[in-house]
N, C-alpha and C positions, 0 to 999 in steps of 0.2 A: 494806457493801463486798462485792463479789463475790469468789469464790474464783479465777476465771479471767477471761480477756478475752472470753469469749463472753456473749452476751445471755441465753442459757439456762444456768442453773447449778443444781447440786444444792442442796437446801435443808438438808442436814445432812452430818455427817461419816461416816455409816454407809456400808458397802459398797453396799447396795442403792440408797441415794439417789444415790451417785456414778454409777450406771449409768442412772438415770432423770433426764433433764433436765426441769426444770419452768419454766414462765413465772413470773418474779418477781412477787410480789404488791405490792411497792413499786416506784415508778419508779427506774430506774438513773440515776446521775449521768452527765453528758455525757462525762466522761473515764474511764469504767469500764474501758476497754481499756488505759489507762496506769496506773491506780490500782486494783490488785486484789491479792489475797494472792499469787498466783503471781509477779507482778512484784516485789513486796516481798521475797519469799523469794530471788529471784535477785540483788537489789542488796546489795552489801556493807555499806553504811551506812544501810540503811532502818530505819524504826521497828520493823519486825518483827524484824530482826536485833538491834537494841538490846535489845528486850524479851527475846529468847532469851538474850542474853549476861547480862542482869541476873538472870534466873531461874537460869542456871548458876552465877553468882557466889554467889547466895544459898544454893544447894545445897552449894557447895564450902566456904563459910566459915561456921563455926559462929556466929561473932559476929553474922552478918546474920540468923540465924533464931532464936537463943535469947539473944543477948547483951543486956546492959543498954544503956540509951540515955542519952547525956550530951550536952546541947546545948553548942555552942561559940559564944562571943561573936564576932560578926563585924560589920564595918561595911557600910554601904550596902545593896545588894540581895543580899547573900550569906546563904544559909541553910546552916549547917554543924552537923554532929553526929557523935559517935563512937559506934560500937557495940562493946562489949567482951564477950568471953567467955574466961575464963582469961587466957592471955598474948597472945591475939589481939586486935588493935585495928584497926578499920576506920573510916576517916574518910569521910564523905559530904559533899561541898561542892557547892552549887548556886548559880551566879550567875544570879539571876532578872532581871538588868538588861540594858540594851542596850549597856553599856560594859564594856571589859575591867577586871579588878580583880585584887587579889592578897590571899591569905590567908597571914598570917605565923604559922608554928608557934612555940609556946613553946620556949624554949631546951632544956627537958628532954624534949621530945616525940620526939627522935630523928629518924631519916630515914624515908623512905617510898618505896613503889613504886606507881605509878599502875596500878591494875588495869583501869580502864575510864574512857573519856571518852565523853560522849554524842555527841560529834562523830566519834569512832571512829578518831582518828589518833595517839593518845598512849599507847596501852597499853604497859606496861612501863617507861615513863619514870621515872627516879629523881627523887625530891623531897628536897631538902636542908633548907632553912629556910623557903622561901616557895613557895607554890603559886599559879601564874599561872592565872587563869580567864578564858577568852574570853567574849564576850557570850552569854548564854543557854546556857552550858555547865554540865553537871553532871559530877562526877568521883567515883570510888570509889578510895580510896587505902589500901593496907595500911601501917600505921604501926608503926615501932619494931622491925621484925624484920631489917632489912638488916644491921645490925651482927652479929647472931647467926648469920644464915644465909648471909651473903655474897652475897645476891641483888641 
């Protein structure tokens, strides 16, 4: 993937390379002017932005980088697990299938707040007892703190 919409692009992220445009050694895709890093950086729901948000979440939540891992039993095409560190619990749920589905929380799981959806339109949503997942959607949910923090 090129960094810009020009056919000549720098070959690394160094300052010197940014000033020197070089001929790419591999052929460019036909749609390189529409699919490049600069375009993805400008789009609100691009894969670039999703990755940046995921990296920021990992840095902000201790459970996501040092927490224990606990798989959650789920039906169908759902992969779910919890990462825990201290009193912080983060649920990650991935609907890997083409149909919408729902993940039911155990009665003692408490409430949650959706931190991130791979689709990009549900951040901050409150989760009570069931988590609706759209086709091919992944979510990150902070579980169990809503009662204590009032968020």
